[in-house]
N, C-alpha and C positions, 0 to 999 in steps of 0.2 A: 943620371937619374938619382934622385935622392932616395936613400934607404929609409924604410919604415921599421919601427920596432913593434912587434906583436908579442905580447906575453900570453902564453898558453899555460893553463893550470889544469891538472888532472884531479878531479874530485870524484872519487868513487861513490857508488850508491850508499854505502854505509856512512859516508860523510854528509849525507843529506841535511842533518840538523844544522850544519855550519855553512851550507852553500850560500845563504843570504849575505854572509859577510864578504863575499867576493862579487856581489852584483854591481858595485860601484864601478863606473867607467867601462862596463862590459858592452861592447858593440857587436860581438858575435858570440854565438853559443853553439858548440858542437856537442850534441847529445848522442851517445852511443848506446845502441840496443843490441843485445846478443841474439843474432838470427838463428842460433843453434839451440836455444833454450826456451821453448814456449812456456815453460812453467814460470819464468821470470818476466814474461811480457806484460802482464797486468800490473805488476809492481813498478816496472819501468814506465809504463804509461801514466800511472798515478804521479810519479816523480816528474815526468815531463809536463803534465798538466799544472803541477805546482809551480814549475819554472815559468810557464807561459802566462800564468796569472799574476806573477810578481810585477808590480808597477815599475820597479827599477829596470826591468828587462823588456818593457813595452816597445822600445825602439831597437832592440837587438835583432839582428838577422840570425836565423836558426837553421842549422844543418843537422838533420837527424841521420846518423850513420848506422846502417844495418851491418854489423860486424860478423866475422867468422863465416863468410860465404865460401871459404875454402873447405869447410867441413862437409862430409857427405849428408849430414842430417839437417842442414840449414833450411829454414823456411824462405820462400821467395819473397821479394819485396812486396809483391802484390798480396800475398797471404798476410804478411805483417801489417801492411797498410789497412787491410780489411779487418783484421782482428782488433787493432787498436782504434778503428774508425777514424783513420787519419783525415779523410776528406772533411768530416765533421769538425775535427780539431782545427784544421786549416781555415775553415769557414768562420769559426768563432774567434780565432787568435788575432791579436793585434800585430803580431810579428809576421815577417815574410819567412815562410818555412820551405826548405828544400830538403830532398832526401838523396842519399847515395848508398850504394853497396860497397863494402870494403872488406879486405882481409888485412888487419893490422899486422898479423904475423908474416904474411907473404908480401905485403906492400901493395896488393891489388887495390886500385882505386884511390890511392893516396895522392897521386898527382892531381886528380880531380878535386880533392879536398884542398890542396894548396892553391889551385886555381880559383876555387870558390873564395878562400880567404883573401887572396889578392884582389879579386873583383869586388868583394864586399868592402874592402878597406881602400880601394882606389878613390882618390879625391878627398878622403877624410884625413885630416892632419894627425 
């Protein structure tokens, strides 16, 4: 089986002003939200909406990752989806949007992320 090369770049929220310089050739977008910090949820949602409205990302598949589910104070996926009005975002977005719960620190859910990446890039050169 032929191997594929996938380049992953981590661009933190404070790097938002330069995100657009990385949009070219982007076929997948992993957007991480902190499930343990409700005070940052609205700012994250605004950043997500900016990405979804970028014409260069119109064809990209999007995986929204709700991170830090290992912490005792994390919000459930359903709470987060409700607070950011995710069903409305999905209805209006051009992109295919999927969500997943993860703990980057403990590795929980990361196999699913890898599976999503593989499925998203299957058949694309």
